[in-house]
Biotite code that builds the C-alpha atoms (Angstrom):
import biotite.structure as struc

atoms = struc.array([
    struc.Atom([13.298, -96.830, -103.443], chain_id="A", res_id=1, res_name="MET", atom_name="CA", element="C"),
    struc.Atom([10.844, -98.787, -101.253], chain_id="A", res_id=2, res_name="LEU", atom_name="CA", element="C"),
    struc.Atom([11.336, -101.851, -100.277], chain_id="A", res_id=3, res_name="GLU", atom_name="CA", element="C"),
    struc.Atom([8.306, -103.138, -102.932], chain_id="A", res_id=4, res_name="GLY", atom_name="CA", element="C"),
    struc.Atom([9.917, -101.294, -105.462], chain_id="A", res_id=5, res_name="GLN", atom_name="CA", element="C"),
    struc.Atom([13.676, -102.690, -104.871], chain_id="A", res_id=6, res_name="ARG", atom_name="CA", element="C"),
    struc.Atom([12.668, -105.997, -104.527], chain_id="A", res_id=7, res_name="SER", atom_name="CA", element="C"),
    struc.Atom([10.296, -105.304, -108.017], chain_id="A", res_id=8, res_name="GLU", atom_name="CA", element="C"),
    struc.Atom([14.121, -104.562, -109.409], chain_id="A", res_id=9, res_name="ALA", atom_name="CA", element="C"),
    struc.Atom([16.107, -107.094, -107.997], chain_id="A", res_id=10, res_name="ILE", atom_name="CA", element="C"),
    struc.Atom([13.372, -109.488, -109.392], chain_id="A", res_id=11, res_name="ALA", atom_name="CA", element="C"),
    struc.Atom([14.156, -107.316, -113.394], chain_id="A", res_id=12, res_name="ARG", atom_name="CA", element="C"),
    struc.Atom([17.990, -107.690, -112.533], chain_id="A", res_id=13, res_name="GLY", atom_name="CA", element="C"),
    struc.Atom([17.709, -103.801, -112.952], chain_id="A", res_id=14, res_name="SER", atom_name="CA", element="C"),
    struc.Atom([18.756, -103.214, -108.963], chain_id="A", res_id=15, res_name="ASP", atom_name="CA", element="C"),
    struc.Atom([22.057, -101.047, -109.972], chain_id="A", res_id=16, res_name="ASN", atom_name="CA", element="C"),
    struc.Atom([23.960, -100.309, -106.465], chain_id="A", res_id=17, res_name="ALA", atom_name="CA", element="C"),
    struc.Atom([27.047, -101.323, -107.809], chain_id="A", res_id=18, res_name="ASP", atom_name="CA", element="C"),
    struc.Atom([30.303, -99.448, -107.445], chain_id="A", res_id=19, res_name="GLY", atom_name="CA", element="C"),
    struc.Atom([33.642, -100.071, -106.239], chain_id="A", res_id=20, res_name="SER", atom_name="CA", element="C"),
    struc.Atom([35.751, -99.551, -103.795], chain_id="A", res_id=21, res_name="CYS", atom_name="CA", element="C"),
    struc.Atom([39.386, -99.987, -103.614], chain_id="A", res_id=22, res_name="VAL", atom_name="CA", element="C"),
    struc.Atom([41.174, -100.297, -99.899], chain_id="A", res_id=23, res_name="ILE", atom_name="CA", element="C"),
    struc.Atom([44.708, -100.020, -99.297], chain_id="A", res_id=24, res_name="VAL", atom_name="CA", element="C"),
    struc.Atom([46.513, -101.877, -96.412], chain_id="A", res_id=25, res_name="VAL", atom_name="CA", element="C"),
    struc.Atom([49.772, -100.865, -95.323], chain_id="A", res_id=26, res_name="ALA", atom_name="CA", element="C"),
    struc.Atom([52.095, -102.142, -92.483], chain_id="A", res_id=27, res_name="THR", atom_name="CA", element="C"),
    struc.Atom([55.154, -101.771, -90.945], chain_id="A", res_id=28, res_name="ASP", atom_name="CA", element="C"),
    struc.Atom([54.541, -105.552, -89.539], chain_id="A", res_id=29, res_name="ALA", atom_name="CA", element="C"),
    struc.Atom([57.389, -108.180, -91.201], chain_id="A", res_id=30, res_name="PRO", atom_name="CA", element="C"),
    struc.Atom([54.580, -110.261, -92.780], chain_id="A", res_id=31, res_name="ALA", atom_name="CA", element="C"),
    struc.Atom([55.080, -111.855, -95.720], chain_id="A", res_id=32, res_name="ASP", atom_name="CA", element="C"),
    struc.Atom([53.737, -112.448, -99.187], chain_id="A", res_id=33, res_name="ALA", atom_name="CA", element="C"),
    struc.Atom([51.387, -114.980, -98.295], chain_id="A", res_id=34, res_name="ARG", atom_name="CA", element="C"),
    struc.Atom([50.519, -113.610, -94.856], chain_id="A", res_id=35, res_name="ASN", atom_name="CA", element="C"),
    struc.Atom([49.853, -109.748, -96.609], chain_id="A", res_id=36, res_name="LEU", atom_name="CA", element="C"),
    struc.Atom([47.260, -112.011, -98.829], chain_id="A", res_id=37, res_name="LYS", atom_name="CA", element="C"),
    struc.Atom([45.495, -112.864, -96.099], chain_id="A", res_id=38, res_name="ARG", atom_name="CA", element="C"),
    struc.Atom([45.401, -109.269, -94.464], chain_id="A", res_id=39, res_name="LEU", atom_name="CA", element="C"),
    struc.Atom([44.242, -107.555, -97.419], chain_id="A", res_id=40, res_name="ALA", atom_name="CA", element="C"),
    struc.Atom([41.283, -110.773, -97.470], chain_id="A", res_id=41, res_name="ALA", atom_name="CA", element="C"),
    struc.Atom([40.327, -109.601, -94.007], chain_id="A", res_id=42, res_name="ARG", atom_name="CA", element="C"),
    struc.Atom([40.069, -105.647, -95.173], chain_id="A", res_id=43, res_name="ALA", atom_name="CA", element="C"),
    struc.Atom([36.682, -107.294, -97.209], chain_id="A", res_id=44, res_name="ILE", atom_name="CA", element="C"),
    struc.Atom([35.537, -108.254, -93.715], chain_id="A", res_id=45, res_name="MET", atom_name="CA", element="C"),
    struc.Atom([35.361, -104.569, -92.250], chain_id="A", res_id=46, res_name="GLY", atom_name="CA", element="C"),
    struc.Atom([33.720, -103.418, -95.538], chain_id="A", res_id=47, res_name="MET", atom_name="CA", element="C"),
    struc.Atom([30.800, -105.943, -94.795], chain_id="A", res_id=48, res_name="ALA", atom_name="CA", element="C"),
    struc.Atom([30.521, -104.557, -91.306], chain_id="A", res_id=49, res_name="ARG", atom_name="CA", element="C"),
    struc.Atom([29.712, -101.533, -92.991], chain_id="A", res_id=50, res_name="THR", atom_name="CA", element="C"),
    struc.Atom([26.524, -103.070, -94.941], chain_id="A", res_id=51, res_name="GLY", atom_name="CA", element="C"),
    struc.Atom([28.559, -103.852, -98.146], chain_id="A", res_id=52, res_name="ALA", atom_name="CA", element="C"),
    struc.Atom([26.812, -106.427, -99.967], chain_id="A", res_id=53, res_name="ALA", atom_name="CA", element="C"),
    struc.Atom([29.321, -107.084, -102.609], chain_id="A", res_id=54, res_name="GLY", atom_name="CA", element="C"),
    struc.Atom([27.079, -107.002, -105.638], chain_id="A", res_id=55, res_name="SER", atom_name="CA", element="C"),
    struc.Atom([27.550, -108.083, -109.442], chain_id="A", res_id=56, res_name="ASN", atom_name="CA", element="C"),
    struc.Atom([28.843, -105.197, -111.056], chain_id="A", res_id=57, res_name="GLY", atom_name="CA", element="C"),
    struc.Atom([31.170, -104.591, -107.413], chain_id="A", res_id=58, res_name="SER", atom_name="CA", element="C"),
    struc.Atom([34.776, -104.310, -108.329], chain_id="A", res_id=59, res_name="GLY", atom_name="CA", element="C"),
    struc.Atom([36.159, -104.386, -104.657], chain_id="A", res_id=60, res_name="ASP", atom_name="CA", element="C"),
    struc.Atom([39.881, -105.213, -103.941], chain_id="A", res_id=61, res_name="TYR", atom_name="CA", element="C"),
    struc.Atom([42.446, -104.994, -101.204], chain_id="A", res_id=62, res_name="VAL", atom_name="CA", element="C"),
    struc.Atom([46.398, -104.290, -102.361], chain_id="A", res_id=63, res_name="ILE", atom_name="CA", element="C"),
    struc.Atom([48.353, -105.402, -98.882], chain_id="A", res_id=64, res_name="ALA", atom_name="CA", element="C"),
    struc.Atom([51.969, -104.451, -98.322], chain_id="A", res_id=65, res_name="PHE", atom_name="CA", element="C"),
    struc.Atom([54.790, -104.232, -95.739], chain_id="A", res_id=66, res_name="SER", atom_name="CA", element="C"),
    struc.Atom([57.047, -101.577, -95.371], chain_id="A", res_id=67, res_name="THR", atom_name="CA", element="C"),
    struc.Atom([59.022, -103.030, -93.236], chain_id="A", res_id=68, res_name="ALA", atom_name="CA", element="C"),
    struc.Atom([62.963, -102.899, -92.828], chain_id="A", res_id=69, res_name="PRO", atom_name="CA", element="C"),
    struc.Atom([63.931, -106.330, -92.779], chain_id="A", res_id=70, res_name="GLU", atom_name="CA", element="C"),
    struc.Atom([61.761, -107.466, -95.710], chain_id="A", res_id=71, res_name="LEU", atom_name="CA", element="C"),
    struc.Atom([63.247, -104.669, -98.614], chain_id="A", res_id=72, res_name="ARG", atom_name="CA", element="C"),
    struc.Atom([65.778, -106.624, -101.290], chain_id="A", res_id=73, res_name="ILE", atom_name="CA", element="C"),
    struc.Atom([67.889, -103.386, -101.663], chain_id="A", res_id=74, res_name="ARG", atom_name="CA", element="C"),
    struc.Atom([69.057, -102.696, -105.611], chain_id="A", res_id=75, res_name="ALA", atom_name="CA", element="C"),
    struc.Atom([72.525, -104.774, -106.431], chain_id="A", res_id=76, res_name="GLY", atom_name="CA", element="C"),
    struc.Atom([70.881, -107.038, -104.044], chain_id="A", res_id=77, res_name="ASP", atom_name="CA", element="C"),
    struc.Atom([68.468, -109.073, -105.775], chain_id="A", res_id=78, res_name="ALA", atom_name="CA", element="C"),
    struc.Atom([70.697, -111.761, -106.819], chain_id="A", res_id=79, res_name="ASN", atom_name="CA", element="C"),
    struc.Atom([72.270, -112.397, -103.189], chain_id="A", res_id=80, res_name="LYS", atom_name="CA", element="C"),
    struc.Atom([71.163, -114.612, -100.354], chain_id="A", res_id=81, res_name="PRO", atom_name="CA", element="C"),
    struc.Atom([69.090, -112.764, -97.576], chain_id="A", res_id=82, res_name="HIS", atom_name="CA", element="C"),
    struc.Atom([67.454, -114.009, -94.182], chain_id="A", res_id=83, res_name="ALA", atom_name="CA", element="C"),
    struc.Atom([64.379, -112.471, -93.591], chain_id="A", res_id=84, res_name="GLU", atom_name="CA", element="C"),
    struc.Atom([62.362, -112.145, -89.537], chain_id="A", res_id=85, res_name="THR", atom_name="CA", element="C"),
    struc.Atom([58.460, -113.072, -90.937], chain_id="A", res_id=86, res_name="VAL", atom_name="CA", element="C"),
    struc.Atom([55.529, -112.308, -88.592], chain_id="A", res_id=87, res_name="LEU", atom_name="CA", element="C"),
    struc.Atom([54.227, -116.422, -88.102], chain_id="A", res_id=88, res_name="GLY", atom_name="CA", element="C"),
    struc.Atom([51.053, -117.594, -88.398], chain_id="A", res_id=89, res_name="ASN", atom_name="CA", element="C"),
    struc.Atom([50.165, -117.530, -84.771], chain_id="A", res_id=90, res_name="GLU", atom_name="CA", element="C"),
    struc.Atom([50.927, -113.809, -84.596], chain_id="A", res_id=91, res_name="ALA", atom_name="CA", element="C"),
    struc.Atom([48.419, -112.685, -87.357], chain_id="A", res_id=92, res_name="MET", atom_name="CA", element="C"),
    struc.Atom([44.862, -112.740, -85.844], chain_id="A", res_id=93, res_name="SER", atom_name="CA", element="C"),
    struc.Atom([45.784, -109.374, -83.896], chain_id="A", res_id=94, res_name="PRO", atom_name="CA", element="C"),
    struc.Atom([46.761, -107.562, -87.099], chain_id="A", res_id=95, res_name="LEU", atom_name="CA", element="C"),
    struc.Atom([43.304, -108.926, -89.003], chain_id="A", res_id=96, res_name="PHE", atom_name="CA", element="C"),
    struc.Atom([41.340, -107.824, -86.243], chain_id="A", res_id=97, res_name="LEU", atom_name="CA", element="C"),
    struc.Atom([42.813, -104.417, -86.570], chain_id="A", res_id=98, res_name="ALA", atom_name="CA", element="C"),
    struc.Atom([42.833, -104.372, -90.014], chain_id="A", res_id=99, res_name="VAL", atom_name="CA", element="C"),
    struc.Atom([39.097, -105.470, -90.190], chain_id="A", res_id=100, res_name="ILE", atom_name="CA", element="C"),
    struc.Atom([38.254, -102.460, -87.710], chain_id="A", res_id=101, res_name="GLU", atom_name="CA", element="C"),
    struc.Atom([40.387, -99.677, -89.190], chain_id="A", res_id=102, res_name="ALA", atom_name="CA", element="C"),
    struc.Atom([38.683, -100.242, -92.599], chain_id="A", res_id=103, res_name="THR", atom_name="CA", element="C"),
    struc.Atom([35.343, -100.561, -91.074], chain_id="A", res_id=104, res_name="GLU", atom_name="CA", element="C"),
    struc.Atom([36.623, -96.880, -89.627], chain_id="A", res_id=105, res_name="GLU", atom_name="CA", element="C"),
    struc.Atom([37.934, -95.607, -92.485], chain_id="A", res_id=106, res_name="ALA", atom_name="CA", element="C"),
    struc.Atom([34.519, -96.388, -94.660], chain_id="A", res_id=107, res_name="ILE", atom_name="CA", element="C"),
    struc.Atom([32.229, -94.702, -91.722], chain_id="A", res_id=108, res_name="TYR", atom_name="CA", element="C"),
    struc.Atom([35.029, -91.614, -91.846], chain_id="A", res_id=109, res_name="ASN", atom_name="CA", element="C"),
    struc.Atom([34.495, -91.463, -95.750], chain_id="A", res_id=110, res_name="SER", atom_name="CA", element="C"),
    struc.Atom([30.609, -90.737, -95.530], chain_id="A", res_id=111, res_name="LEU", atom_name="CA", element="C"),
    struc.Atom([30.165, -88.453, -92.797], chain_id="A", res_id=112, res_name="PHE", atom_name="CA", element="C"),
    struc.Atom([33.602, -86.411, -94.399], chain_id="A", res_id=113, res_name="ARG", atom_name="CA", element="C"),
    struc.Atom([32.348, -86.307, -97.834], chain_id="A", res_id=114, res_name="ALA", atom_name="CA", element="C"),
    struc.Atom([31.119, -83.350, -99.724], chain_id="A", res_id=115, res_name="THR", atom_name="CA", element="C"),
    struc.Atom([28.513, -82.897, -102.455], chain_id="A", res_id=116, res_name="THR", atom_name="CA", element="C"),
    struc.Atom([29.895, -83.072, -106.146], chain_id="A", res_id=117, res_name="LEU", atom_name="CA", element="C"),
    struc.Atom([28.726, -81.697, -108.956], chain_id="A", res_id=118, res_name="THR", atom_name="CA", element="C"),
    struc.Atom([30.301, -83.033, -112.360], chain_id="A", res_id=119, res_name="GLY", atom_name="CA", element="C"),
    struc.Atom([28.864, -84.010, -115.927], chain_id="A", res_id=120, res_name="ARG", atom_name="CA", element="C"),
    struc.Atom([25.981, -82.645, -115.272], chain_id="A", res_id=121, res_name="GLY", atom_name="CA", element="C"),
    struc.Atom([25.016, -84.876, -112.652], chain_id="A", res_id=122, res_name="HIS", atom_name="CA", element="C"),
    struc.Atom([25.231, -84.097, -108.842], chain_id="A", res_id=123, res_name="THR", atom_name="CA", element="C"),
    struc.Atom([26.058, -86.874, -106.009], chain_id="A", res_id=124, res_name="VAL", atom_name="CA", element="C"),
    struc.Atom([24.469, -84.972, -102.758], chain_id="A", res_id=125, res_name="GLU", atom_name="CA", element="C"),
    struc.Atom([26.727, -85.818, -99.290], chain_id="A", res_id=126, res_name="ALA", atom_name="CA", element="C"),
    struc.Atom([24.955, -87.649, -96.820], chain_id="A", res_id=127, res_name="LEU", atom_name="CA", element="C"),
    struc.Atom([22.488, -85.575, -94.738], chain_id="A", res_id=128, res_name="PRO", atom_name="CA", element="C"),
    struc.Atom([24.714, -85.889, -91.638], chain_id="A", res_id=129, res_name="LEU", atom_name="CA", element="C"),
    struc.Atom([22.055, -83.960, -88.696], chain_id="A", res_id=130, res_name="ASP", atom_name="CA", element="C"),
    struc.Atom([19.440, -86.418, -90.366], chain_id="A", res_id=131, res_name="LYS", atom_name="CA", element="C"),
    struc.Atom([21.793, -89.794, -90.248], chain_id="A", res_id=132, res_name="THR", atom_name="CA", element="C"),
    struc.Atom([22.524, -89.049, -86.985], chain_id="A", res_id=133, res_name="LEU", atom_name="CA", element="C"),
    struc.Atom([18.845, -88.709, -86.011], chain_id="A", res_id=134, res_name="GLN", atom_name="CA", element="C"),
    struc.Atom([17.706, -92.250, -87.563], chain_id="A", res_id=135, res_name="ILE", atom_name="CA", element="C"),
    struc.Atom([20.577, -93.583, -86.004], chain_id="A", res_id=136, res_name="LEU", atom_name="CA", element="C"),
    struc.Atom([19.520, -92.495, -82.685], chain_id="A", res_id=137, res_name="ARG", atom_name="CA", element="C"),
    struc.Atom([16.245, -93.140, -83.247], chain_id="A", res_id=138, res_name="GLU", atom_name="CA", element="C"),
    struc.Atom([17.102, -96.720, -83.623], chain_id="A", res_id=139, res_name="HIS", atom_name="CA", element="C"),
    struc.Atom([19.902, -96.635, -80.934], chain_id="A", res_id=140, res_name="ARG", atom_name="CA", element="C"),
    struc.Atom([22.746, -97.570, -82.912], chain_id="A", res_id=141, res_name="ALA", atom_name="CA", element="C"),
    struc.Atom([24.428, -94.111, -81.176], chain_id="A", res_id=142, res_name="ILE", atom_name="CA", element="C"),
    struc.Atom([23.399, -92.244, -78.282], chain_id="A", res_id=143, res_name="GLN", atom_name="CA", element="C"),
])
Protein backbone atom coordinates (compact mmCIF):
# COMPACT_ATOMS: atom_id res chain seq x y z
CA MET A 1 0.00 0.00 0.00
CA LEU A 2 1.40 3.39 -0.93
CA GLU A 3 1.79 5.96 1.83
CA GLY A 4 -1.10 8.11 0.54
CA GLN A 5 -3.36 5.07 0.33
CA ARG A 6 -2.37 4.05 3.84
CA SER A 7 -3.25 7.51 5.16
CA GLU A 8 -6.64 7.30 3.46
CA ALA A 9 -7.25 3.82 4.88
CA ILE A 10 -6.39 5.04 8.36
CA ALA A 11 -8.69 8.04 7.98
CA ARG A 12 -11.54 5.70 6.94
CA GLY A 13 -10.73 3.37 9.82
CA SER A 14 -10.10 0.48 7.46
CA ASP A 15 -6.43 -0.21 8.11
CA ASN A 16 -6.47 -3.95 8.85
CA ALA A 17 -2.89 -4.29 10.04
CA ASP A 18 -4.00 -6.33 13.02
CA GLY A 19 -2.56 -9.48 14.47
CA SER A 20 -1.58 -10.91 17.80
CA CYS A 21 1.61 -12.17 19.36
CA VAL A 22 1.91 -14.48 22.30
CA ILE A 23 5.24 -14.15 24.07
CA VAL A 24 6.40 -16.71 26.60
CA VAL A 25 9.15 -15.66 28.99
CA ALA A 26 10.75 -18.47 30.98
CA THR A 27 13.56 -17.93 33.42
CA ASP A 28 15.37 -19.93 36.03
CA ALA A 29 15.89 -16.76 38.07
CA PRO A 30 14.07 -16.87 41.41
CA ALA A 31 11.66 -14.04 40.59
CA ASP A 32 8.41 -13.62 42.49
CA ALA A 33 5.02 -12.99 40.87
CA ARG A 34 5.41 -9.20 41.05
CA ASN A 35 8.78 -9.19 39.31
CA LEU A 36 7.60 -11.76 36.75
CA LYS A 37 4.78 -9.36 35.87
CA ARG A 38 7.33 -6.57 35.47
CA LEU A 39 9.47 -8.87 33.33
CA ALA A 40 6.49 -9.67 31.10
CA ALA A 41 5.82 -5.96 30.59
CA ARG A 42 9.39 -5.51 29.31
CA ALA A 43 8.85 -8.15 26.61
CA ILE A 44 6.41 -5.77 24.92
CA MET A 45 9.30 -3.29 24.68
CA GLY A 46 11.15 -5.90 22.62
CA MET A 47 8.17 -6.05 20.29
CA ALA A 48 8.19 -2.28 19.99
CA ARG A 49 11.85 -2.35 18.93
CA THR A 50 10.82 -4.34 15.85
CA GLY A 51 8.31 -1.69 14.80
CA ALA A 52 5.14 -3.22 16.24
CA ALA A 53 2.55 -0.52 16.79
CA GLY A 54 0.03 -2.24 19.07
CA SER A 55 -2.98 -1.31 16.94
CA ASN A 56 -6.59 -1.55 18.07
CA GLY A 57 -7.07 -5.14 16.96
CA SER A 58 -3.81 -6.53 18.23
CA GLY A 59 -4.19 -8.85 21.17
CA ASP A 60 -0.59 -9.18 22.24
CA TYR A 61 0.10 -10.70 25.60
CA VAL A 62 2.96 -12.16 27.59
CA ILE A 63 3.14 -14.94 30.13
CA ALA A 64 6.22 -15.14 32.34
CA PHE A 65 7.21 -17.87 34.74
CA SER A 66 10.15 -19.05 36.76
CA THR A 67 11.49 -22.59 36.97
CA ALA A 68 13.67 -21.81 40.00
CA PRO A 69 13.65 -24.90 42.24
CA GLU A 70 13.59 -22.81 45.41
CA LEU A 71 10.20 -21.36 44.42
CA ARG A 72 8.46 -24.70 43.83
CA ILE A 73 5.65 -25.77 46.11
CA ARG A 74 5.48 -29.53 46.10
CA ALA A 75 2.29 -31.56 46.39
CA GLY A 76 1.31 -31.91 50.02
CA ASP A 77 3.35 -28.87 51.05
CA ALA A 78 0.82 -26.24 49.99
CA ASN A 79 -0.38 -25.61 53.55
CA LYS A 80 3.07 -25.67 55.12
CA PRO A 81 4.99 -22.43 55.61
CA HIS A 82 8.10 -22.15 53.48
CA ALA A 83 10.83 -19.56 53.08
CA GLU A 84 11.59 -18.26 49.62
CA THR A 85 14.76 -16.68 48.37
CA VAL A 86 13.77 -14.31 45.59
CA LEU A 87 15.59 -11.66 43.63
CA GLY A 88 15.20 -8.14 44.87
CA ASN A 89 14.02 -5.33 42.63
CA GLU A 90 17.60 -4.06 42.24
CA ALA A 91 18.64 -7.32 40.59
CA MET A 92 15.94 -7.17 37.91
CA SER A 93 17.45 -4.60 35.51
CA PRO A 94 19.77 -7.08 33.75
CA LEU A 95 16.83 -9.46 33.34
CA PHE A 96 14.69 -6.65 31.92
CA LEU A 97 17.33 -5.88 29.29
CA ALA A 98 17.74 -9.58 28.50
CA VAL A 99 14.01 -10.13 27.94
CA ILE A 100 13.76 -7.03 25.72
CA GLU A 101 16.67 -8.21 23.57
CA ALA A 102 15.51 -11.84 23.49
CA THR A 103 12.00 -10.84 22.41
CA GLU A 104 13.31 -8.60 19.65
CA GLU A 105 15.64 -11.35 18.42
CA ALA A 106 12.90 -13.98 18.52
CA ILE A 107 10.64 -11.83 16.34
CA TYR A 108 13.39 -11.23 13.79
CA ASN A 109 14.20 -14.95 13.77
CA SER A 110 10.55 -15.84 13.16
CA LEU A 111 10.36 -13.40 10.23
CA PHE A 112 13.56 -14.62 8.60
CA ARG A 113 12.84 -18.33 9.14
CA ALA A 114 9.18 -18.28 8.06
CA THR A 115 7.98 -20.35 5.11
CA THR A 116 5.15 -19.74 2.67
CA LEU A 117 1.86 -21.16 3.94
CA THR A 118 -1.31 -22.09 2.06
CA GLY A 119 -4.63 -23.02 3.59
CA ARG A 120 -8.36 -22.43 3.16
CA GLY A 121 -7.79 -20.95 -0.27
CA HIS A 122 -5.29 -18.36 0.90
CA THR A 123 -1.53 -18.15 0.58
CA VAL A 124 0.73 -16.09 2.80
CA GLU A 125 4.14 -15.62 1.27
CA ALA A 126 7.30 -15.88 3.30
CA LEU A 127 9.49 -12.80 3.57
CA PRO A 128 11.67 -12.57 0.41
CA LEU A 129 15.07 -12.77 2.10
CA ASP A 130 17.28 -11.57 -0.76
CA LYS A 131 15.13 -8.50 -1.40
CA THR A 132 14.79 -7.77 2.32
CA LEU A 133 18.55 -7.96 2.86
CA GLN A 134 19.12 -5.73 -0.17
CA ILE A 135 16.75 -3.09 1.23
CA LEU A 136 18.37 -3.26 4.66
CA ARG A 137 21.81 -2.79 3.10
CA GLU A 138 20.60 0.13 0.95
CA HIS A 139 19.34 1.88 4.08
CA ARG A 140 22.51 0.98 5.99
CA ALA A 141 20.54 -0.95 8.59
CA ILE A 142 22.99 -3.83 8.11
CA GLN A 143 26.36 -4.21 6.43
